[in-house]
N, C-alpha and C positions, 0 to 999 in steps of 0.2 A: 441457555444459549448454545448454539451449534459448536462454537470453538471449545467451550468448556467440556463438552462431551468427548471431543477429540483429545483434549488435554489429559483426560483420565486414562488414555491408552499409553501415556508416557510414564515409565517407571525409572527411578534413579535413586541411588543411595545418597546422593547430594541434592541440594536444591536444583530444580529443573531450570536450565539456563535458556532464557528466551532473548533473542535479538529482535527488537522492534524497530524496523526501518521507517523513519519519519514519525515516530510515535511521541506521545506526550504522557506525562504522569497522570494528568486529569482523566485521560481516556481509561486508564487502568483503574483509577479510583471508581469510575462509574461501573466497571466490571467487577468491583469488590475484590481486587487482587493486590491491594497495598498492604504493607506490613505482614506479608504472608511468608513465613520462613520456608515454605516448600518451593518457592520460585524466586529466581533472581532475574530481573528484567533490565537489559541494557538498551537504552534509547540511543539510536544512531541518527543524527541529524547533520545538516550542513553547518550548524552553529551549536555551541554549548548551551545547555539549558540547566536551570537551577533544579536541584533534586531535594525533596523533602523527606522521602520515605526510605527506610533502611534497606529495603530489598530492590532498590533501583540504582543505576549508574547512568551517566550521560557521557557520550563520546562524540567527537566530531569526525565525520567520515562521509564517504561517497558510496552509495549503494551499488554503483556500477563497477567499483574496484575496491575490494577489501583485503589487500594483501596482509594487513595486520592480523588477520584471523586464519587459522589453519583449517584444513578440511574437517568437516563435521564437528567443529568446535562447539556449536550450540545444539541443544536438544531440539529447539524450535526456532525457525525464523518466521517472524510475523510482520505483515505489512498491510495497512488499511489505506486504500486510495492514494497510493504514491506512484505506482508504476506507470500511470497515465500522465505524469508530470515530468517526463524526462526528455522532451523535445523531439527525440528521434526514435524510430523503430530499432535502430542499432543499439541505442542505450537501453532500451527495454530488453533486448536480447542479453546484453551485458549484465544487467541486474538479475535477470532470471538465472543466468549461469552461476552468478555469485551466491544467490540464495540457495540453489541446489548444491553448491559446493560446501558452504560453511554450515549448513543445517542438516541434521539427521532427519528432521521433519520440517514441513513448512505450511503456512496458511497465508495466502496472498489474495487480497480482495481488490476489486476495481469496479467502477461503474460500467454498466453495459452500454456499449456504443449505440445500440438500437432502442434504448429507452427513450420515449418521446420528449421528456424534459431533460435538457442538458444539466447535469448536476452542479456545475460551477457557475455558469451564467444564469441558471434557472429560467431559461428561455426555451419555449417549445421549438424543437427541431433545429436548434442553433448549430449543432454539429454538422448538419447537412447543408448549411448555407455555403456559398462560395467564400473563399478566404477573404477577399476584399470587403465583402459585406460583414463578416464577422469582425474584422479589424475596425471598420467604421462604427459599428455598434459599440465595440469596446472603447473606442476613442471618445465617443460622444455621449454615452450613457453609463450610469451606475447600474449594473445588472447583477442580481444574485449576490454572490460572495465578493464581487469585485467593484471597487470604486472606479469611476470614469478615469481612464488612463490620461496622464498629463501631457503626453506627446504621442505622435503617431508611431515612433520607434518603440515606445513602451507597449503600445497596443498590439503591435506586430509581435513583439516578444511574448506577450501574454497568450496570444492566440497560438503561436507556434509551440509554446510549452506543453499544451494539453493535447495528447494523442490518445483518445479513447480506444478501447479494445473490444473486439468481438469475442464470443465464446470460442470460436475456432482459433483465433490468435492466441488466446490464453492457453488453450490445449496445446498449441504448437510450442509455446514457450516452456510449459511444464508438462512434458509428455507422459511422465510416469504418475502424475497426480490425478486425483478425482475432482470432478467439477460439482460445485453446489450453486444453484441459482436462487437468489433471493427474489421473491415475487411481490409485486404490488398491483392490485386490481387485475390479476391474471397475467401481467407482463413481467418480464425479467428486468428487475431494477439494477442488480449487481451480480457479478460473477466472482466466485471464489475457487481457486485451485488449492487443494490441500493434499498433503502426502503424509500419512501417519500409518506406516506398516504395523501390523499386529505385534510383531516382535521387534524391539528396539535394542540395539547392541549398547 
């Protein structure tokens, strides 16, 4: 896996400290990184989650503001498909700034705005539809990962939550990072910005 290759560039006398924004223990189980004494993974979510494995901890927090952590406190900040769920571009900037502040390295993935199948509703070209049509579809149909919204207000909230990003926008958010494009049938499915300098203090 691409991330594991980058992980090999990080050296530490202590377990490598990873902050996973919006992560789950089951995700790392699939990555074969549970009960690994060489890493400690902190899962930061809006709510507390139960932990089973010794090399994990769970904290409640906000990716847009992490004053509980000092600069460069983590060896790696990791996030998979979270930055597009922050409602506003301003919040995306705040999260990016916090990621770059608290992490010596980072790996931030998000779906590509221009991929033809919207990854949450799993509906072709959904992200390009006018907002009223997206809200109407969300209110009246169960699509992709989402059940039909119970009210118009909930449908509006769901649509407004997701702000997909382009490669240029990700580059702007993480200017010192390198970009990795995941391809599917020759098209860019997801965008990852990563920063792993060869020498880590």
